[in-house]
C-alpha positions, -999 to +999 in steps of 0.1 A: -130-426-187-110-447-213-141-450-234-145-413-235-109-408-246-113-434-273-145-417-287-127-383-287-098-398-307-121-414-332-139-381-336-107-362-343-096-388-369-130-385-387-127-347-388-091-348-403-102-373-430-131-351-439-109-320-443-084-339-463-110-353-487-124-318-492-090-304-501-083-332-525-117-327-542-109-289-546-075-297-560-089-321-586-114-294-598-086-269-606-062-295-622-063-308-657-073-344-661-047-369-652-028-345-629-033-331-595-024-295-589-025-279-555-035-242-559-020-231-526+016-239-537+036-211-550+036-200-587+068-218-596+055-251-583+021-246-601+039-238-634+061-269-630+030-291-623+012-276-653+043-283-675+044-318-663+007-322-669+011-309-704+038-334-712+017-362-697-013-350-718+009-351-750+018-386-743-018-398-737-041-411-763-068-385-753-080-367-784-069-330-785-104-317-787-112-335-754-082-321-735-087-293-709-061-266-704-058-246-672-047-210-678-037-191-646-033-154-642-009-138-616-001-103-603+035-108-591+033-139-570-004-134-562-028-158-579-057-140-594-078-164-616-076-197-634-096-204-666-103-240-676-107-241-714-107-268-741-077-273-763-076-246-790-100-222-772-091-187-763-088-183-725-104-153-708-095-134-677-126-124-658-111-114-624-106-079-610-082-055-628-047-062-615-033-034-592+002-025-580+006-003-550+022+031-557+055+041-541+069+076-533+079+083-569+056+063-592+020+052-596+014+021-617-012+015-644-021-020-656-008-025-691-015-061-700+000-095-696+035-108-698+027-124-732-001-121-757-029-144-748-032-172-773-055-202-779-048-228-753-026-257-763-014-265-728-017-254-692+003-222-685+002-189-667+003-152-675+017-124-653+003-088-651+027-061-663+024-024-654+034+010-667+052+032-642+039+068-642+059+095-625+039+110-597+031+147-596+031+168-564+009+199-557+025+230-542+002+258-530+016+292-522-003+314-498+003+348-483+006+355-445-032+359-442-038+325-457-050+337-492-040+314-521-015+332-544-007+303-568-010+265-570+014+245-591+016+208-600+051+195-608+066+161-614+080+142-584+115+153-573+116+183-596+120+220-588+092+244-584+094+282-587+070+311-584+071+349-588+044+354-562+067+360-532+053+391-514+074+422-511+089+433-478+072+457-454+078+476-421+057+481-390+063+503-359+088+478-345+103+456-373+113+455-409+104+423-428+125+412-458+112+382-479+138+354-481+118+324-494+089+301-484+082+282-452+059+254-442+047+272-410+032+306-412+052+331-393+085+312-393+117+322-412+131+287-419+129+283-457+120+251-476+143+238-503+122+237-535+148+223-558+135+187-555+099+186-543+088+151-533+055+157-515+024+180-515+030+212-497+013+244-486+038+272-483+038+307-467+063+336-472+093+336-449+107+369-438+140+379-422+130+402-393+151+432-384+142+454-354+144+491-360+125+505-330+116+496-295+086+505-274+094+530-246+068+534-219+066+559-190+042+548-162+031+563-129+038+545-096+004+527-099+011+515-134-010+541-152+006+548-187+017+584-189+035+582-223+042+554-248+059+555-282+083+536-304+118+551-305+144+542-331+173+521-318+202+544-308+180+574-300+174+587-265+137+589-253+123+620-238+093+624-215+071+652-229+040+651-207+031+670-175+051+662-144+038+630-128+017+635-097+005+612-069-024+620-046-018+622-009-030+592+011-037+613+042-005+604+060+019+614+033+021+638+005+041+628-026+064+648-049+078+635-082+115+630-079+129+609-108+124+577-128+133+542-116+162+539-141+185+562-161+173+573-195+198+561-221+198+554-259+173+527-269+185+492-277+167+463-293+146+456-261+114+474-250+118+494-218+095+509-191+103+538-168+083+541-135+079+574-117+096+576-082+082+600-055+097+615-024+073+614+007+066+639+034+044+635+064+012+655+061+008+685+084-027+696+095-041+727+112-060+724+144-079+756+152-088+763+188-117+788+192-130+803+225-163+822+221-160+835+257-128+853+251-130+857+213-096+839+211-087+819+179-054+799+178-040+778+149-017+749+157+003+729+131+003+691+139+018+662+119-004+633+109-008+609+138+004+633+165-016+648+194-028+684+193-022+701+226-034+736+234-002+754+247-018+772+277-041+763+306-075+779+302-083+801+333-117+803+348-139+831+337-161+851+360-190+867+344-217+884+366-230+859+392-215+830+374-181+814+371-173+795+339-147+767+342-131+752+311-141+715+306-128+703+272-125+711+236-158+702+218-172+702+183-193+732+193-193+757+222-229+747+229-227+710+224-211+689+252-194+665+228-156+663+233-132+660+203-104+634+204-072+653+197-047+625+205-044+613+169-048+640+142-057+628+107-068+661+091-077+698+096-101+703+125-117+732+144-126+728+180-144+750+206-138+756+242-166+742+263-172+756+298-192+744+327-212+770+347-217+775+383-228+803+407-200+824+419-194+824+457 
């Protein structure tokens, strides 16, 4: 067990020594002779090291033509590229074009370096400089249907104007007066266009004033009888035929009034519903007797029993006696009619049984 731990410790030491030797080799490649510059230190430390290296180089006996100068290029604090050139040669930057992230107000274009690049006489650095360009914003004006009226591009934080605001209009219910521009089609909250800072798509904003309300007259089943817009302050009038409601067999219905009083219209739609009085239906039960030729009509309310008012006497005819049995659908068909619950007009016939007279 101790042997294994010792081998693991030796392995870790070997790996650390290998990593350190690789880092020192890389540092020696990017440093001028006689100095050791660590490229992962910040710019200020690198510049200090380069300056010290230059002084050391000036004090050496190395001929100028054999000296190497290390010229580094930065974007802010970001290292971009280092060019190793001989003394007196012109350094070159061969990295990517320096970039600076835009902000809300400006975009930035690479202009050059902090100083004019000169033939190398010592190790040094150059920093990228940028030109700030004021951003522009695009404002698109559309109508309520989404059609583009005008598109304008203006500098950041400046005012934008247009003469494309649609005129007002009126429909059956409302009057629409243009008051400005809004970000959401159909809303009336206006956007301040005196200092525009972002791209926008705008729609006309209207102040809405109601001038009329919808007045509807309906039957008791919801069927529309009359519907029209009435100006606010005016009193609606029902101009159609008197509402009707069909009998349901038990009751008949007569129009009586509307469910609410009819007053001057306000700024809310209103519906009036027909109200009916009810009356129990009355039906006619006709009693017929072919033997006597009698015909009698009896008025009976729905659901009531129809009772013949008199007792039918026996009828003697020749050798026969005819005795009343019941009221039937026919004087020749022995099928009785139920008269205990009347639901409509009905005609019934007296049905007799026959026997020989004593």
